[in-house]
C-alpha positions as a Python dict, from the first residue, in 0.01 Angstrom:
ca = {
    (1, 'M'): (0, 0, 0),
    (2, 'N'): (268, 80, -253),
    (3, 'V'): (207, -210, -493),
    (4, 'R'): (172, -92, -852),
    (5, 'E'): (-92, -223, -1088),
    (6, 'T'): (46, -334, -1422),
    (7, 'E'): (-100, -431, -1756),
    (8, 'D'): (167, -701, -1799),
    (9, 'V'): (46, -1042, -1915),
    (10, 'T'): (239, -1366, -1952),
    (11, 'S'): (143, -1660, -2170),
    (12, 'E'): (427, -1869, -2029),
    (13, 'A'): (295, -1973, -1689),
    (14, 'Y'): (297, -2351, -1636),
    (15, 'H'): (110, -2552, -1373),
    (16, 'G'): (200, -2917, -1316),
    (17, 'T'): (-61, -3157, -1179),
    (18, 'S'): (-227, -3492, -1241),
    (19, 'E'): (-413, -3549, -1567),
    (20, 'E'): (-738, -3590, -1372),
    (21, 'C'): (-698, -3252, -1200),
    (22, 'A'): (-590, -3089, -1527),
    (23, 'R'): (-909, -3206, -1701),
    (24, 'T'): (-1117, -3062, -1416),
    (25, 'I'): (-925, -2733, -1432),
    (26, 'E'): (-963, -2719, -1810),
    (27, 'A'): (-1340, -2765, -1778),
    (28, 'N'): (-1413, -2558, -1465),
    (29, 'G'): (-1115, -2333, -1402),
    (30, 'F'): (-872, -2321, -1114),
    (31, 'T'): (-976, -2304, -748),
    (32, 'L'): (-777, -2152, -467),
    (33, 'P'): (-649, -2404, -213),
    (34, 'Q'): (-748, -2404, 152),
    (35, 'P'): (-481, -2269, 388),
    (36, 'N'): (-235, -2541, 491),
    (37, 'Q'): (135, -2600, 550),
    (38, 'S'): (208, -2679, 186),
    (39, 'N'): (91, -2333, 72),
    (40, 'R'): (444, -2193, 86),
    (41, 'Y'): (348, -1864, -76),
    (42, 'G'): (-7, -1832, 44),
    (43, 'C'): (-344, -1949, -83),
    (44, 'A'): (-273, -1912, -451),
    (45, 'V'): (-242, -2105, -772),
    (46, 'Y'): (129, -2155, -838),
    (47, 'F'): (286, -2145, -1181),
    (48, 'W'): (642, -2206, -1293),
    (49, 'L'): (729, -1902, -1501),
    (50, 'N'): (868, -1984, -1847),
    (51, 'S'): (938, -2348, -1760),
    (52, 'K'): (719, -2635, -1873),
    (53, 'E'): (1001, -2867, -1757),
    (54, 'Q'): (975, -2751, -1395),
    (55, 'A'): (598, -2802, -1406),
    (56, 'C'): (660, -3162, -1525),
    (57, 'W'): (917, -3214, -1250),
    (58, 'W'): (671, -3086, -988),
    (59, 'A'): (381, -3298, -1118),
    (60, 'R'): (598, -3611, -1095),
    (61, 'K'): (645, -3545, -723),
    (62, 'I'): (270, -3582, -654),
    (63, 'P'): (212, -3917, -478),
    (64, 'D'): (17, -4192, -655),
    (65, 'V'): (-18, -4008, -986),
    (66, 'K'): (15, -4232, -1291),
    (67, 'V'): (-33, -3966, -1562),
    (68, 'I'): (87, -3608, -1521),
    (69, 'A'): (-29, -3302, -1707),
    (70, 'V'): (96, -2949, -1759),
    (71, 'I'): (-136, -2655, -1808),
    (72, 'R'): (-9, -2342, -1980),
    (73, 'A'): (-191, -2031, -1868),
    (74, 'K'): (-217, -1673, -1975),
    (75, 'V'): (-203, -1459, -1662),
    (76, 'A'): (-264, -1087, -1617),
    (77, 'Y'): (-38, -956, -1341),
    (78, 'G'): (-273, -682, -1219),
    (79, 'K'): (-177, -566, -867),
    (80, 'H'): (159, -737, -872),
    (81, 'L'): (424, -773, -603),
    (82, 'N'): (765, -852, -748),
    (83, 'I'): (937, -1010, -448),
    (84, 'I'): (1255, -1047, -653),
    (85, 'S'): (1298, -671, -656),
    (86, 'W'): (1448, -477, -369),
    (87, 'E'): (1127, -275, -339),
    (88, 'G'): (914, -591, -324),
    (89, 'Q'): (1133, -739, -53),
    (90, 'E'): (1109, -418, 147),
    (91, 'I'): (727, -422, 124),
    (92, 'L'): (716, -788, 230),
    (93, 'Q'): (947, -727, 527),
    (94, 'K'): (754, -414, 634),
    (95, 'I'): (420, -600, 635),
    (96, 'A'): (583, -896, 816),
    (97, 'R'): (711, -661, 1090),
    (98, 'K'): (366, -502, 1132),
    (99, 'I'): (198, -843, 1156),
    (100, 'S'): (466, -959, 1400),
    (101, 'E'): (416, -652, 1620),
    (102, 'S'): (36, -675, 1620),
    (103, 'T'): (25, -1051, 1686),
    (104, 'R'): (335, -1069, 1908),
    (105, 'V'): (464, -1357, 1696),
    (106, 'S'): (841, -1328, 1652),
    (107, 'Q'): (849, -1481, 1302),
    (108, 'V'): (582, -1456, 1036),
    (109, 'T'): (568, -1684, 732),
    (110, 'E'): (574, -1549, 380),
    (111, 'A'): (244, -1730, 329),
    (112, 'A'): (87, -1532, 614),
    (113, 'V'): (212, -1201, 472),
    (114, 'L'): (101, -1279, 117),
    (115, 'N'): (-240, -1407, 235),
    (116, 'F'): (-285, -1088, 439),
    (117, 'M'): (-196, -868, 141),
    (118, 'A'): (-424, -1064, -95),
    (119, 'K'): (-715, -1052, 151),
    (120, 'K'): (-674, -673, 178),
    (121, 'G'): (-683, -652, -204),
    (122, 'W'): (-328, -514, -216),
    (123, 'I'): (-198, -790, -446),
    (124, 'E'): (-343, -1019, -712),
    (125, 'T'): (-18, -1188, -817),
    (126, 'A'): (337, -1218, -689),
    (127, 'L'): (663, -1311, -858),
    (128, 'I'): (881, -1514, -625),
    (129, 'L'): (1237, -1634, -652),
    (130, 'D'): (1233, -1959, -459),
    (131, 'L'): (1564, -1964, -271),
    (132, 'L'): (1741, -2169, -10),
    (133, 'Q'): (1649, -2120, 359),
    (134, 'T'): (1991, -1966, 437),
    (135, 'S'): (1927, -1667, 211),
    (136, 'V'): (1614, -1549, 392),
    (137, 'G'): (1606, -1285, 666),
    (138, 'P'): (1515, -1380, 1025),
    (139, 'I'): (1167, -1220, 1023),
    (140, 'L'): (1020, -1475, 781),
    (141, 'A'): (977, -1833, 898),
    (142, 'G'): (890, -2143, 702),
    (143, 'F'): (1057, -2034, 380),
    (144, 'H'): (1221, -2317, 192),
    (145, 'S'): (1299, -2429, -156),
    (146, 'V'): (1234, -2755, -331),
    (147, 'K'): (1563, -2854, -497),
    (148, 'G'): (1716, -2529, -613),
    (149, 'T'): (1620, -2185, -731),
    (150, 'R'): (1331, -2104, -963),
    (151, 'L'): (1071, -1840, -1056),
    (152, 'I'): (721, -1893, -926),
    (153, 'L'): (420, -1684, -1023),
    (154, 'S'): (158, -1699, -749),
    (155, 'V'): (-194, -1598, -849),
    (156, 'Y'): (-422, -1493, -560),
    (157, 'R'): (-713, -1369, -773),
    (158, 'L'): (-850, -1633, -1010),
    (159, 'E'): (-987, -1372, -1253),
    (160, 'N'): (-625, -1293, -1342),
    (161, 'I'): (-594, -1635, -1508),
    (162, 'I'): (-725, -1541, -1851),
    (163, 'E'): (-670, -1865, -2043),
    (164, 'R'): (-572, -2222, -1961),
    (165, 'T'): (-477, -2508, -2191),
    (166, 'I'): (-338, -2856, -2128),
    (167, 'V'): (-13, -2866, -2325),
    (168, 'L'): (126, -3200, -2210),
    (169, 'T'): (13, -3531, -2066),
    (170, 'E'): (250, -3823, -2009),
    (171, 'A'): (316, -4115, -1780),
    (172, 'A'): (461, -4018, -1446),
}
C-alpha cells in the first residue's frame, strides 16, 4: 500500500464527550468503538482538528448529557492517509473498488474501506474533510456530514494518542 509514514504530530486534536467519559479516558486512555452505523469513518477515535469549539458543539449533541468535556490530545500521525489530498482520495477509491469487486457489493462505505486498511496495518490515522453527500463519488455509500464541512482526524491505533488532557468542562 502506498501510504507514507510520517513523523508529524499534532497537539491540537480535540475530542468532545461527556464529563463522565472524559474522566474515564483521562484515567484509562481511549478505547476503540465497536463497529456500528455511527462509525462514519471506521472504528476509530475521532478528533476535531484545531477546533475546541467543534468538539464542544459535538459533545452537546450527545443525548442526556448534563456536563460536557473536551479532551485535547497529542497525536502522532504515523501511517497516515490524507483523504483531503488527491492521492489519498485515489487510494481510498482504489481500495473501495477492490472490496466492491471481491464482495460483489455495488457501494462500499468509507468506514468499511478505512476499517479494512487499518486492520491490514496500512493506516494508523486519517485526515478527513467531512463534506456534504452530494460531493462524494458513487462508489462510496453512507457518507454524510453533520452540519457543514470540517476536518476530522481519525485515529485507528490507540498508541498514536501520545497525551490526553481535559481542557474544558461545562454545562451542556
